[in-house]
C-alpha positions in Angstrom: -127.6 331.1 40.8 -129.3 331.4 44.1 -126.3 333.0 45.8 -125.8 335.5 43.0 -129.5 336.5 43.2 -129.2 336.9 47.0 -126.2 339.3 46.5 -127.9 341.2 43.7 -131.2 341.6 45.7 -129.4 342.8 48.8 -127.4 345.4 46.8 -130.4 346.4 44.7 -132.5 346.8 47.8 -129.8 348.9 49.4 -129.1 351.2 46.5 -132.2 350.9 44.1 -135.1 350.0 46.3 -138.1 347.8 45.4 -138.4 348.9 41.8 -134.8 347.9 41.1 -135.4 344.4 42.6 -138.6 344.0 40.5 -136.8 345.0 37.3 -134.0 342.5 38.0 -136.6 339.8 38.6 -138.3 340.5 35.3 -135.0 340.6 33.4 -133.8 337.4 35.0 -137.0 335.6 34.1 -136.7 336.7 30.4 -133.0 335.6 30.2 -134.0 332.2 31.6 -136.3 331.7 28.5 -133.5 332.9 26.2 -130.9 330.5 27.6 -133.3 327.5 28.0 -132.9 326.1 24.4 -129.1 326.0 24.7 -129.4 324.3 28.1 -131.8 321.7 26.6 -129.4 321.0 23.6 -126.5 320.7 26.0 -128.3 318.1 28.1 -129.6 316.3 25.1 -126.3 315.7 23.5 -124.6 314.3 26.6 -125.8 310.7 26.1 -124.9 310.9 22.4 -121.4 312.2 23.2 -120.9 309.6 25.9 -122.0 306.7 23.7 -119.8 307.7 20.8 -116.8 308.4 23.1 -117.3 305.0 24.7 -117.3 303.4 21.3 -114.1 305.2 20.3 -115.8 307.3 17.6 -114.0 310.5 18.5 -114.6 312.1 15.1 -118.3 311.9 15.6 -118.0 313.2 19.2 -116.4 316.4 17.8 -118.8 316.7 14.9 -121.8 316.4 17.3 -120.2 318.9 19.7 -119.6 321.4 17.0 -123.1 321.1 15.6 -124.7 321.5 19.0 -122.5 324.5 19.8 -123.4 326.2 16.5 -127.1 325.5 17.0 -127.1 326.8 20.5 -125.3 330.0 19.5 -127.7 330.6 16.6 -130.8 330.0 18.8 -129.6 332.3 21.6 -128.3 335.0 19.4 -131.5 335.0 17.3 -133.7 335.3 20.5 -131.5 338.1 21.8 -131.8 339.9 18.5 -135.6 339.5 18.6 -135.7 340.9 22.1 -133.7 344.0 21.3 -135.5 344.6 18.0 -138.8 345.0 19.9 -137.3 347.5 22.3 -139.6 350.6 22.6 -138.2 353.9 21.3 
């Protein structure tokens, strides 16, 4: 994400100035906290999936993958809903 931030910062600096760069930094930091639970779940299931795949238990691999996907989506969508609900009028 470093290269993308570099491109964003150069364009924001050119067209929006210091305030635009500051706003982007704040939004980027907030989004990091929103996505962090999904990233943790993704990293946490990797050994479980690998172990079950190695044992040939493919049904359990798919079951774990689906459960982790649903849990990640619920957590991220819930946090985004919470963020937008507190938006000032």
